[in-house]
MDTraj code that builds the backbone (N, CA, C; nanometers):
import mdtraj as md
import numpy as np

residues = "MET LYS ASP SER GLU LYS LYS MET ILE VAL ILE LEU LEU ILE VAL SER VAL VAL VAL ILE GLY VAL LEU ILE PHE ALA THR ARG ARG ASN GLY GLY GLU GLU THR ASN GLN VAL ASN GLU THR GLU GLY GLU LYS PRO GLY GLU GLU TYR VAL ASN GLU LEU GLU ASP GLY THR LYS LEU ASN THR SER GLU THR LEU HIS GLN ALA LYS GLU ILE ASP GLY LEU GLU ILE THR GLU VAL GLN LEU THR GLU LYS GLY ASN LYS THR LEU LEU LEU GLY LYS ILE THR ASN LYS GLY ILE ALA GLU LYS THR GLU VAL ILE LYS ILE THR LEU ILE ASN LYS GLU GLY LYS ASP ILE THR THR LEU SER VAL TYR VAL GLU GLY ILE LYS PRO GLY GLU SER ARG ASP VAL ILE ALA SER THR THR LEU ASP TYR ALA ASN ALA TYR ASP PHE LYS LEU SER LYS".split()
xyz = np.array([
    [-6.5061, 6.5468, -5.1301],
    [-6.4142, 6.4581, -5.1705],
    [-6.4252, 6.3618, -5.3038],
    [-6.3965, 6.3798, -5.4225],
    [-6.3934, 6.3005, -5.5232],
    [-6.3410, 6.1395, -5.4916],
    [-6.4036, 6.0609, -5.5685],
    [-6.3897, 5.9127, -5.5341],
    [-6.2182, 5.8939, -5.5675],
    [-6.1650, 5.9691, -5.6504],
    [-6.0228, 5.9417, -5.6831],
    [-5.9305, 6.0174, -5.5665],
    [-5.9575, 6.0699, -5.4788],
    [-5.8856, 6.1481, -5.3662],
    [-5.9102, 6.0519, -5.2385],
    [-6.0241, 5.9506, -5.2203],
    [-6.0247, 5.8939, -5.1343],
    [-5.9616, 5.7492, -5.1703],
    [-5.9700, 5.7302, -5.2825],
    [-5.8709, 5.5696, -5.3057],
    [-5.7443, 5.6265, -5.3002],
    [-5.7178, 5.7450, -5.3199],
    [-5.5576, 5.7790, -5.2937],
    [-5.5016, 5.7597, -5.1234],
    [-5.6214, 5.8274, -5.0601],
    [-5.5754, 5.8306, -4.9306],
    [-5.5744, 5.6874, -4.8524],
    [-5.6717, 5.5965, -4.8926],
    [-5.6797, 5.4521, -4.8613],
    [-5.5529, 5.3741, -4.9268],
    [-5.4940, 5.3940, -5.0486],
    [-5.3842, 5.3545, -5.0508],
    [-5.2618, 5.4119, -4.9722],
    [-5.2413, 5.5119, -4.9578],
    [-5.1613, 5.5647, -4.8582],
    [-5.1511, 5.4739, -4.7291],
    [-5.2489, 5.4852, -4.6558],
    [-5.2846, 5.4204, -4.5339],
    [-5.2528, 5.2887, -4.5506],
    [-5.2793, 5.2267, -4.6776],
    [-5.2366, 5.0876, -4.6437],
    [-5.0479, 5.0653, -4.7121],
    [-5.0162, 5.1557, -4.7506],
    [-4.8703, 5.1506, -4.7740],
    [-4.8236, 5.1926, -4.6276],
    [-4.8687, 5.2929, -4.5691],
    [-4.8156, 5.3494, -4.4465],
    [-4.8033, 5.1987, -4.3350],
    [-4.9003, 5.1537, -4.3406],
    [-4.9465, 5.0351, -4.2581],
    [-4.8266, 4.9082, -4.2779],
    [-4.8342, 4.8989, -4.4126],
    [-4.7097, 4.7799, -4.4387],
    [-4.5468, 4.8748, -4.4144],
    [-4.5432, 4.9618, -4.4462],
    [-4.4046, 5.0276, -4.4466],
    [-4.3724, 5.0192, -4.2704],
    [-4.4634, 5.0316, -4.1754],
    [-4.4655, 5.0422, -4.0250],
    [-4.4367, 4.9117, -3.9999],
    [-4.4919, 4.8135, -4.0444],
    [-4.4859, 4.6637, -4.0072],
    [-4.3797, 4.6184, -4.0311],
    [-4.3325, 4.6357, -4.1435],
    [-4.2204, 4.5956, -4.1941],
    [-4.0786, 4.6555, -4.0695],
    [-4.0849, 4.7804, -4.0763],
    [-4.0093, 4.8520, -3.9631],
    [-4.0011, 4.7519, -3.8185],
    [-4.1093, 4.7530, -3.7622],
    [-4.1386, 4.6842, -3.6493],
    [-4.0796, 4.5532, -3.6598],
    [-4.1243, 4.4733, -3.7549],
    [-4.0625, 4.3344, -3.7566],
    [-3.9078, 4.3439, -3.7899],
    [-3.8646, 4.4336, -3.8808],
    [-3.7080, 4.4185, -3.8761],
    [-3.6271, 4.4620, -3.7236],
    [-3.6737, 4.5556, -3.6850],
    [-3.6454, 4.5995, -3.5500],
    [-3.6242, 4.5074, -3.4376],
    [-3.7628, 4.4018, -3.4182],
    [-3.7460, 4.3129, -3.3360],
    [-3.6678, 4.2010, -3.4085],
    [-3.6366, 4.1870, -3.4960],
    [-3.5362, 4.0752, -3.5674],
    [-3.4148, 4.1030, -3.5223],
    [-3.3553, 4.2692, -3.5596],
    [-3.2445, 4.2572, -3.5242],
    [-3.1696, 4.2748, -3.3503],
    [-3.3144, 4.3262, -3.3044],
    [-3.2687, 4.3210, -3.1334],
    [-3.2543, 4.1789, -3.0894],
    [-3.3031, 4.1090, -3.1600],
    [-3.3045, 3.9207, -3.0876],
    [-3.1762, 3.8636, -3.1307],
    [-3.1148, 3.9194, -3.2444],
    [-2.9926, 3.9118, -3.2757],
    [-2.8716, 3.9610, -3.2039],
    [-2.8965, 4.0830, -3.1772],
    [-2.7990, 4.1374, -3.0687],
    [-2.7935, 4.0992, -2.9563],
    [-2.8968, 4.0327, -2.9111],
    [-2.9071, 3.9841, -2.7627],
    [-2.8410, 3.8515, -2.7753],
    [-2.8719, 3.7765, -2.8744],
    [-2.8192, 3.6057, -2.8926],
    [-2.6276, 3.6401, -2.8832],
    [-2.5917, 3.7691, -2.9439],
    [-2.4399, 3.7444, -2.9483],
    [-2.3909, 3.7865, -2.8478],
    [-2.4440, 3.8932, -2.7528],
    [-2.4308, 3.9087, -2.6311],
    [-2.4210, 3.7804, -2.5548],
    [-2.5142, 3.7245, -2.5370],
    [-2.5083, 3.6072, -2.4728],
    [-2.4257, 3.5010, -2.5114],
    [-2.3417, 3.4704, -2.6269],
    [-2.2535, 3.3947, -2.6746],
    [-2.1221, 3.4483, -2.6096],
    [-2.0872, 3.5391, -2.5920],
    [-1.9623, 3.6471, -2.5637],
    [-1.9634, 3.5937, -2.3860],
    [-2.0329, 3.5723, -2.3501],
    [-2.0531, 3.5450, -2.1613],
    [-2.0186, 3.4432, -2.1505],
    [-1.9020, 3.4211, -2.0561],
    [-1.8325, 3.2864, -2.0076],
    [-1.7370, 3.2276, -2.1107],
    [-1.7541, 3.1083, -2.1335],
    [-1.6254, 3.0407, -2.2145],
    [-1.6508, 3.0771, -2.3319],
    [-1.5863, 3.0908, -2.4045],
    [-1.5976, 3.0979, -2.6093],
    [-1.5735, 2.9002, -2.6226],
    [-1.6223, 2.9009, -2.7558],
    [-1.5902, 2.7801, -2.7998],
    [-1.4559, 2.7745, -2.8701],
    [-1.3545, 2.6906, -2.8111],
    [-1.2409, 2.6937, -2.8580],
    [-1.1117, 2.7532, -2.7841],
    [-1.1786, 2.7741, -2.6277],
    [-1.0812, 2.8528, -2.5442],
    [-1.1803, 2.7878, -2.4289],
    [-1.0886, 2.6883, -2.4158],
    [-1.1321, 2.5434, -2.2943],
    [-1.0881, 2.6509, -2.1487],
    [-0.9774, 2.7549, -2.1498],
    [-0.9401, 2.7574, -2.0177],
    [-0.9457, 2.9006, -1.9838],
    [-1.0517, 2.9558, -2.0750],
    [-1.0764, 3.0970, -2.0397],
    [-1.2155, 3.1399, -2.0178],
    [-1.2456, 3.2469, -1.9287],
    [-1.3663, 3.2924, -1.8804],
    [-1.3596, 3.4502, -1.9044],
    [-1.4425, 3.4812, -1.9800],
    [-1.4222, 3.6039, -1.9889],
    [-1.5155, 3.6815, -1.8641],
    [-1.4709, 3.8042, -1.8723],
    [-1.5442, 3.8919, -1.7367],
    [-1.6363, 3.9617, -1.8070],
    [-1.7002, 4.0811, -1.7195],
    [-1.7990, 4.1385, -1.7675],
    [-1.7308, 4.2811, -1.8637],
    [-1.6317, 4.3184, -1.8171],
    [-1.5195, 4.4261, -1.9039],
    [-1.4775, 4.3938, -1.9918],
    [-1.4838, 4.2358, -2.0329],
    [-1.4083, 4.2043, -2.1650],
    [-1.2783, 4.1004, -2.1499],
    [-1.2206, 4.1193, -2.0029],
    [-1.0836, 4.0706, -2.0040],
    [-1.1225, 3.8906, -1.9842],
    [-1.0246, 3.8764, -2.0530],
    [-1.0126, 3.6979, -2.0607],
    [-0.9420, 3.6532, -1.9384],
    [-1.0008, 3.5561, -1.8492],
    [-0.9032, 3.5462, -1.7200],
    [-0.9188, 3.3560, -1.7608],
    [-0.7441, 3.3472, -1.7634],
    [-0.7434, 3.1615, -1.7722],
    [-0.7716, 3.1037, -1.6360],
    [-0.8321, 2.9998, -1.6359],
    [-0.8853, 2.9116, -1.5353],
    [-0.8175, 2.7631, -1.5297],
    [-0.7079, 2.7947, -1.6098],
    [-0.6279, 2.6417, -1.6306],
    [-0.5796, 2.5926, -1.4703],
    [-0.6301, 2.5266, -1.3838],
    [-0.5447, 2.4923, -1.2975],
    [-0.3873, 2.4338, -1.3023],
    [-0.3774, 2.3828, -1.3835],
    [-0.2202, 2.3505, -1.4214],
    [-0.1393, 2.4583, -1.4241],
    [-0.1833, 2.5590, -1.4959],
    [-0.0906, 2.7150, -1.5275],
    [-0.0858, 2.7507, -1.3857],
    [-0.1815, 2.7584, -1.3068],
    [-0.1722, 2.8336, -1.1984],
    [-0.0816, 2.7346, -1.0394],
    [-0.0308, 2.6604, -1.0730],
    [0.0859, 2.5511, -1.0102],
    [0.2126, 2.6195, -0.9927],
    [0.2782, 2.5910, -0.8944],
    [0.4078, 2.6530, -0.8849],
    [0.5145, 2.5945, -0.9643],
    [0.5966, 2.6541, -1.0226],
    [0.7029, 2.6077, -1.0956],
    [0.8582, 2.6763, -1.0539],
    [0.9563, 2.5748, -1.0530],
    [1.0887, 2.6395, -1.0284],
    [1.2042, 2.6070, -1.0836],
    [1.2835, 2.6764, -1.1034],
    [1.4269, 2.6737, -1.1760],
    [1.5349, 2.7262, -1.1159],
    [1.6261, 2.6419, -1.0754],
    [1.7431, 2.6575, -1.0301],
    [1.7169, 2.7708, -0.8756],
    [1.6407, 2.7305, -0.7952],
    [1.5868, 2.7739, -0.6530],
    [1.5146, 2.9033, -0.7004],
    [1.4698, 2.9421, -0.7840],
    [1.3505, 3.0437, -0.8111],
    [1.2371, 2.9764, -0.8483],
    [1.1501, 3.0205, -0.7298],
    [1.0256, 2.9710, -0.7784],
    [0.9183, 3.0728, -0.7866],
    [0.8234, 3.0491, -0.8642],
    [0.7142, 3.1102, -0.9628],
    [0.6264, 3.0730, -0.8863],
    [0.5340, 3.1801, -0.8542],
    [0.3814, 3.1061, -0.7910],
    [0.3219, 3.2026, -0.8110],
    [0.1803, 3.2009, -0.7602],
    [0.0215, 3.2835, -0.7988],
    [0.0252, 3.3581, -0.9242],
    [0.0242, 3.2433, -1.0180],
    [0.0605, 3.3016, -1.1272],
    [-0.1121, 3.3441, -1.2007],
    [-0.1122, 3.4424, -1.2523],
    [-0.2305, 3.4995, -1.3143],
    [-0.2079, 3.5001, -1.4585],
    [-0.2883, 3.5070, -1.5748],
    [-0.2946, 3.5030, -1.6800],
    [-0.4242, 3.5866, -1.7213],
    [-0.4214, 3.6984, -1.8020],
    [-0.5217, 3.7388, -1.8379],
    [-0.4988, 3.8140, -1.9930],
    [-0.5890, 3.8366, -2.0360],
    [-0.5939, 3.9409, -2.1755],
    [-0.7328, 4.0195, -2.1967],
    [-0.6416, 4.1292, -2.2516],
    [-0.7853, 4.2210, -2.3105],
    [-0.7308, 4.3347, -2.4133],
    [-0.7859, 4.3182, -2.5001],
    [-0.7366, 4.4411, -2.6016],
    [-0.6119, 4.3965, -2.6814],
    [-0.6139, 4.2604, -2.7056],
    [-0.4727, 4.1846, -2.7714],
    [-0.3618, 4.2128, -2.6881],
    [-0.3693, 4.1770, -2.5833],
    [-0.2612, 4.2375, -2.4640],
    [-0.2894, 4.1470, -2.3545],
    [-0.1613, 4.0135, -2.3917],
    [-0.1653, 3.9113, -2.2457],
    [-0.0804, 3.9487, -2.1642],
    [-0.1373, 3.9427, -2.0444],
    [-0.0316, 3.9655, -1.9187],
    [-0.0090, 3.8559, -1.8178],
    [0.0838, 3.8547, -1.7985],
    [0.1360, 3.7088, -1.7013],
    [0.1755, 3.7853, -1.5674],
    [0.0958, 3.7727, -1.4858],
    [0.1227, 3.8229, -1.3225],
    [0.1626, 3.7107, -1.2194],
    [0.2689, 3.7346, -1.1378],
    [0.2934, 3.6417, -1.0680],
    [0.3752, 3.6595, -0.9284],
    [0.4177, 3.5680, -0.8723],
    [0.5645, 3.6275, -0.7536],
    [0.6621, 3.5303, -0.7704],
    [0.7813, 3.5846, -0.7520],
    [0.8898, 3.4742, -0.7879],
    [0.9516, 3.4887, -0.6553],
    [1.0234, 3.3818, -0.6061],
    [1.1100, 3.3603, -0.4678],
    [1.2133, 3.3192, -0.5179],
    [1.2807, 3.3444, -0.3991],
    [1.4387, 3.2992, -0.3947],
    [1.4668, 3.1875, -0.3073],
    [1.4552, 3.0238, -0.3336],
    [1.4341, 2.9712, -0.2508],
    [1.5839, 2.8968, -0.2377],
    [1.6914, 2.9846, -0.2892],
    [1.8145, 2.9118, -0.2767],
    [1.8777, 2.9883, -0.1615],
    [2.0384, 2.9794, -0.1604],
    [2.1084, 3.0110, -0.0600],
    [2.2162, 3.1452, -0.1027],
    [2.1860, 3.1777, -0.2226],
    [2.2535, 3.2587, -0.2661],
    [2.1864, 3.3628, -0.3790],
    [2.2352, 3.5058, -0.3874],
    [2.1596, 3.6019, -0.4387],
    [2.2067, 3.5756, -0.5705],
    [2.0495, 3.5950, -0.6636],
    [2.0587, 3.5817, -0.8097],
    [1.9854, 3.7209, -0.8812],
    [2.0940, 3.7195, -0.9796],
    [2.0526, 3.7857, -1.1067],
    [2.0290, 3.7058, -1.2606],
    [1.8890, 3.7121, -1.2923],
    [1.8612, 3.5795, -1.3902],
    [1.7713, 3.6586, -1.4875],
    [1.7884, 3.5937, -1.6295],
    [1.6598, 3.6060, -1.7340],
    [1.6050, 3.5105, -1.7274],
    [1.4657, 3.4980, -1.6958],
    [1.3837, 3.3823, -1.7024],
    [1.2986, 3.3600, -1.8018],
    [1.2818, 3.2460, -1.8828],
    [1.1680, 3.2361, -2.0480],
    [1.0632, 3.1653, -1.9484],
    [0.9776, 3.2260, -1.9864],
    [0.8270, 3.1537, -1.9225],
    [0.7606, 3.1367, -2.0884],
    [0.7679, 2.9974, -2.1198],
    [0.7247, 2.9384, -2.2260],
    [0.5562, 2.9142, -2.1808],
    [0.4312, 2.9997, -2.2274],
    [0.3374, 2.9225, -2.2452],
    [0.2901, 2.8207, -2.3201],
    [0.2202, 2.6909, -2.2856],
    [0.2221, 2.5984, -2.3721],
    [0.0885, 2.5426, -2.3820],
    [0.0264, 2.4763, -2.4906],
    [-0.1106, 2.4339, -2.4997],
    [-0.1090, 2.3074, -2.4494],
    [-0.2226, 2.2393, -2.4097],
    [-0.2774, 2.1068, -2.3782],
    [-0.1999, 2.0042, -2.4295],
    [-0.1916, 2.0102, -2.5499],
    [-0.0887, 1.8950, -2.6166],
    [0.0359, 1.9197, -2.5910],
    [0.0804, 2.0350, -2.4924],
    [0.2295, 2.0361, -2.4645],
    [0.3144, 2.1076, -2.5794],
    [0.2910, 2.1760, -2.6442],
    [0.3403, 2.2301, -2.7639],
    [0.3417, 2.4135, -2.7370],
    [0.4648, 2.4470, -2.7423],
    [0.4952, 2.5841, -2.7050],
    [0.3960, 2.6954, -2.8063],
    [0.3543, 2.7787, -2.7199],
    [0.2549, 2.8990, -2.7709],
    [0.3309, 2.9922, -2.8154],
    [0.4120, 3.0536, -2.6856],
    [0.4929, 3.1824, -2.7080],
    [0.5846, 3.1626, -2.6006],
    [0.6758, 3.2674, -2.5764],
    [0.8125, 3.2595, -2.4882],
    [0.7786, 3.4160, -2.4401],
    [0.7776, 3.4245, -2.2867],
    [0.8180, 3.5789, -2.2545],
    [0.9252, 3.5637, -2.1503],
    [0.9950, 3.6876, -2.1482],
    [1.1359, 3.6788, -2.0659],
    [1.0823, 3.7610, -1.9469],
    [1.1587, 3.7483, -1.8358],
    [1.1564, 3.8314, -1.7068],
    [1.3079, 3.8379, -1.6706],
    [1.3282, 3.9652, -1.6273],
    [1.4677, 3.9792, -1.5947],
    [1.4502, 3.9956, -1.4421],
    [1.5047, 3.9309, -1.3544],
    [1.4986, 3.9457, -1.2180],
    [1.6641, 3.9503, -1.1455],
    [1.6831, 4.0718, -1.1240],
    [1.8040, 4.1317, -1.0299],
    [1.8022, 4.1431, -0.9333],
    [1.9180, 4.0940, -0.9001],
    [1.9731, 4.0840, -0.7320],
    [1.8753, 4.0324, -0.6409],
    [1.8120, 3.9535, -0.6506],
    [1.7010, 3.9008, -0.5607],
    [1.7882, 3.7966, -0.4656],
    [1.7315, 3.8070, -0.3186],
    [1.8295, 3.7740, -0.1849],
    [1.7549, 3.6267, -0.1420],
    [1.8417, 3.5425, -0.0880],
    [1.7817, 3.4319, -0.0464],
    [1.6480, 3.4534, 0.0363],
    [1.5405, 3.3513, -0.0368],
    [1.4031, 3.4119, 0.0961],
    [1.3166, 3.5413, 0.0571],
    [1.3717, 3.6012, -0.0536],
    [1.3123, 3.7381, -0.0886],
    [1.2045, 3.7014, -0.1917],
    [1.1037, 3.7684, -0.2123],
    [1.0025, 3.7523, -0.3149],
    [0.9481, 3.8952, -0.4007],
    [0.9275, 3.8794, -0.4987],
    [0.9222, 4.0203, -0.5577],
    [0.8202, 3.9585, -0.6558],
    [0.7237, 4.0680, -0.7086],
    [0.5982, 3.9878, -0.8194],
    [0.7058, 4.0060, -0.9686],
    [0.6060, 3.9199, -1.0575],
    [0.6752, 3.9109, -1.1822],
    [0.5872, 3.9389, -1.2550],
    [0.6134, 4.0280, -1.3769],
    [0.5082, 4.0935, -1.4703],
    [0.5802, 4.0875, -1.6084],
    [0.5073, 3.9796, -1.7063],
    [0.5569, 3.9680, -1.8463],
    [0.4127, 3.9687, -1.9418],
    [0.4609, 4.1009, -2.0376],
    [0.3012, 4.0853, -2.1280],
    [0.3633, 4.0636, -2.2895],
    [0.2538, 4.0440, -2.3762],
    [0.2879, 4.0281, -2.4897],
    [0.1830, 4.1054, -2.5745],
    [0.1748, 4.1085, -2.7229],
    [0.0498, 4.2084, -2.7550],
    [-0.0507, 4.1176, -2.8206],
    [-0.0362, 3.9677, -2.7887],
    [-0.1487, 3.9070, -2.8842],
    [-0.2038, 3.8260, -2.7738],
    [-0.3206, 3.7439, -2.8149],
    [-0.4038, 3.6645, -2.7030],
    [-0.3377, 3.5360, -2.6876],
    [-0.2855, 3.4870, -2.5836],
    [-0.2782, 3.3840, -2.5339],
    [-0.3054, 3.3517, -2.4221],
    [-0.4461, 3.3825, -2.4060],
    [-0.4867, 3.3603, -2.2545],
    [-0.5603, 3.2510, -2.2498],
    [-0.5586, 3.1350, -2.3443],
    [-0.6155, 2.9944, -2.3457],
    [-0.5085, 2.9043, -2.2948],
    [-0.3822, 2.9498, -2.2666],
    [-0.2628, 2.8425, -2.2409],
    [-0.3034, 2.7458, -2.1624],
    [-0.2631, 2.6287, -2.1497],
    [-0.2763, 2.5476, -2.0346],
    [-0.1692, 2.5478, -1.9557],
    [-0.0567, 2.5487, -1.9500],
    [0.0696, 2.5618, -1.8519],
    [0.1604, 2.6190, -1.9046],
    [0.2741, 2.6523, -1.8280],
    [0.3787, 2.6988, -1.8543],
    [0.4955, 2.6233, -1.8076],
    [0.5930, 2.6438, -1.8540],
    [0.7685, 2.5848, -1.8166],
    [0.8312, 2.7030, -1.8379],
    [0.9452, 2.6817, -1.7290],
    [1.0573, 2.7570, -1.7234],
    [1.1805, 2.7424, -1.7986],
    [1.2665, 2.8127, -1.8041],
    [1.3928, 2.7664, -1.8602],
    [1.5128, 2.9411, -1.8571],
    [1.6101, 2.9125, -1.9051],
    [1.7113, 3.0046, -1.9114],
    [1.7342, 3.0457, -2.0276],
])
top = md.Topology()
chain = top.add_chain()
for i, resn in enumerate(residues, 1):
    res = top.add_residue(resn, chain, resSeq=i)
    for name in ("N", "CA", "C"):
        top.add_atom(name, md.element.get_by_symbol(name[0]), res)
traj = md.Trajectory(xyz[None], top)
């Protein structure tokens, strides 16, 4: 083997080691960033004081105020749960007729923030609910409102 061939092999080996070193460094660095991003998405996110994120990405509202029962004209809404997944906010609850007459109503559920400002309003149609009867309430919207503090009822 000639001296020029030996030099070329040494240069190729050095270049190969440098390239492999750079690839290993870059791979470890990217892996660390991905791990940090995953950790940042677990639990509460900054700016979402009343949200806890579940493993499947669903945001669950944790505001104790939002979970308290509310009543309007003898209709009481309890067991409220507010979730968001894929930019679809879902409000679930139970409505009970506490009055003495059967009711058919459109009830507006307005989500509010901690400062008491309206965020959005959802409407629920309740048809022919008898005194003492309870039904499930389901309302949804296509934006993320999971961080609501409370809600109010109106007609």
